[in-house]
C-alpha positions in Angstrom: 142.9 -64.6 18.2 140.0 -62.3 18.8 137.3 -61.1 21.2 133.7 -61.4 20.0 130.6 -59.6 21.5 128.2 -61.9 19.6 128.1 -65.3 17.9 128.1 -63.6 14.5 131.5 -62.0 15.4 133.2 -65.3 16.3 135.9 -66.9 14.2 134.8 -69.3 11.4 132.9 -72.3 12.9 135.3 -75.0 11.9 138.0 -77.1 13.6 137.6 -77.8 17.3 137.3 -75.6 20.4 136.7 -76.0 24.1 135.0 -73.3 26.2 135.7 -72.3 29.8 132.7 -71.1 31.8 132.0 -70.2 35.4 130.9 -67.5 37.8 132.9 -64.3 37.7 135.0 -65.2 40.7 135.5 -68.9 39.9 139.0 -68.5 38.4 138.5 -69.1 34.7 141.3 -66.8 33.5 143.7 -68.2 36.1 143.0 -71.7 35.1 143.6 -71.0 31.4 146.9 -69.2 32.3 148.0 -72.2 34.5 147.1 -74.6 31.7 149.2 -72.9 29.0 152.0 -71.9 31.5 151.6 -68.2 30.8 150.9 -65.5 33.4 148.8 -63.1 31.3 147.3 -64.9 28.3 143.8 -64.6 29.7 143.3 -61.4 31.6 142.7 -61.6 35.3 141.4 -59.0 37.6 140.6 -58.4 41.3 137.3 -57.0 40.1 135.0 -60.0 39.2 133.2 -59.9 35.9 135.8 -58.1 33.7 135.5 -60.7 31.0 132.5 -59.4 28.9 133.4 -60.8 25.5 133.9 -64.3 24.1 137.7 -64.5 23.9 139.3 -67.0 21.5 142.9 -68.4 21.8 144.6 -70.5 19.2 146.7 -73.4 20.3 150.3 -73.5 18.9 149.4 -70.9 16.2 146.7 -73.4 15.0 143.5 -71.4 14.5 141.5 -74.6 14.1 142.2 -75.7 17.7 141.0 -73.1 20.2 140.4 -72.4 23.8 137.5 -70.0 24.5 137.1 -67.9 27.6 133.4 -67.1 28.1 131.9 -64.2 30.0 131.5 -64.8 33.7 128.4 -64.1 35.7 127.3 -63.6 39.3 129.4 -60.8 40.8 129.8 -58.6 37.8 128.8 -55.0 38.7 126.8 -54.2 35.6 123.2 -53.4 35.0 120.7 -56.4 34.8 119.9 -55.5 31.2 123.6 -56.1 30.3 123.7 -59.4 32.2 120.6 -60.6 30.3 122.3 -59.6 27.0 125.4 -61.6 28.0 123.3 -64.6 28.9 121.5 -64.4 25.5 124.7 -64.4 23.6 126.2 -67.2 25.7 123.1 -69.4 25.3 123.3 -68.8 21.5 127.0 -69.7 21.4 126.5 -73.0 23.4 123.5 -74.0 21.3 124.7 -73.1 17.8 128.5 -73.4 17.8 129.2 -76.6 15.8 133.0 -76.7 16.5 132.5 -76.7 20.3 133.6 -80.1 21.6 133.2 -79.7 25.3 132.7 -77.3 28.2 135.0 -76.8 31.1 132.8 -75.5 33.9 134.5 -73.9 36.9 133.1 -73.9 40.4 134.7 -72.6 43.6 135.3 -75.7 45.7 133.8 -73.8 48.6 130.6 -72.9 46.8 129.8 -75.6 44.1 126.6 -76.1 42.1 125.2 -72.5 42.2 122.2 -71.5 40.2 124.4 -70.4 37.4 126.3 -73.8 37.4 123.0 -75.6 37.2 121.9 -73.4 34.3 125.1 -74.2 32.4 124.7 -77.9 33.0 121.1 -77.7 31.8 122.3 -76.1 28.5 124.9 -78.8 28.1 122.4 -81.5 28.8 120.1 -80.1 26.1 123.0 -80.2 23.6 124.3 -83.6 24.8 127.7 -81.8 25.3 130.4 -83.3 27.6 131.3 -81.2 30.6 134.5 -81.3 32.7 134.0 -79.6 36.1 136.9 -78.0 37.8 136.5 -77.5 41.6 138.8 -74.5 41.7 140.8 -73.0 44.5 141.2 -76.4 46.1 144.2 -75.0 48.0 141.7 -73.0 50.1 140.6 -76.2 51.8 142.4 -78.9 53.6 142.9 -82.0 51.4 140.3 -84.1 53.3 137.6 -81.4 53.0 138.4 -80.8 49.3 138.1 -84.5 48.6 134.8 -84.7 50.5 133.4 -81.9 48.4 134.5 -83.7 45.2 132.7 -86.9 46.3 129.6 -84.9 47.3 129.4 -83.2 43.9 129.9 -86.5 42.1 127.0 -88.0 44.0 124.8 -85.0 43.3 125.6 -85.3 39.5 125.4 -89.1 39.4 122.5 -89.0 36.9 124.8 -87.2 34.5 127.8 -89.4 34.9 127.9 -90.2 31.2 128.2 -86.5 30.3 130.1 -85.0 33.3 133.5 -85.6 34.8 134.9 -83.8 37.8 138.3 -83.0 39.4 139.9 -80.8 42.0 142.0 -77.9 40.7 144.3 -75.1 42.0 145.9 -72.7 39.6 148.1 -71.4 42.4 149.5 -74.8 43.3 149.2 -76.2 39.7 147.1 -79.0 41.2 145.2 -80.9 38.5 146.7 -79.1 35.5 147.9 -82.4 33.9 144.6 -84.0 34.3 142.8 -81.0 32.7 145.3 -81.0 29.8 144.7 -84.7 29.1 140.9 -84.1 29.0 141.4 -81.2 26.6 143.7 -83.3 24.4 141.0 -85.9 24.2 138.5 -83.3 22.9 140.8 -81.3 20.6 143.3 -83.8 19.2 141.2 -85.7 16.7 140.7 -85.8 13.0 139.8 -82.4 11.6 137.7 -82.8 8.5 139.7 -85.8 7.3 143.1 -84.4 8.1 145.6 -86.4 10.1 145.3 -86.2 13.8 147.0 -83.1 15.1 150.4 -83.7 16.6 150.6 -80.8 19.1 148.8 -81.3 22.4 148.5 -79.4 25.7 150.0 -82.4 27.6 153.2 -81.9 25.6 153.7 -78.3 27.0 
């Protein structure tokens, strides 16, 4: 739909949207592409930190149901002043965007709960916003090790169990795609300002 540098440049704040966030190498764009079964909807790069704008994607040509790719942080090779500016706009988006129904937070299964992840969870907690955590790149670990990490992160976030759900995910192997789609449908497919429930869902794709 559009790429916005600030909250003021975002599309009209109506309908429903779900935002994807994570460190610059956590695999956000790959997860979005795997979810919608397109190879290049969200731009991927071997250079972490290329997503520097808030990118909006309409679902099935419906601009009132949106996926949002947020700027990544951590490994982006940009000046600290630019990173701080990104962080300010991201904080404003998360705190003020009324159509935002939930946050998909991506963590590399080998390095979960970084300082940035905890910052995002803190923002979500302040806004009482549900968060669905993807432990990405699950194919990089043996199944037993990946499951142990999943259980460990669940224990660490036990105090937030009413707000946070967690799953393993691999864009390469398409592991967990259906589970993610079902979660997004639960957030997006609801009555929109009194209209009938939307009929198109990600689980139907």
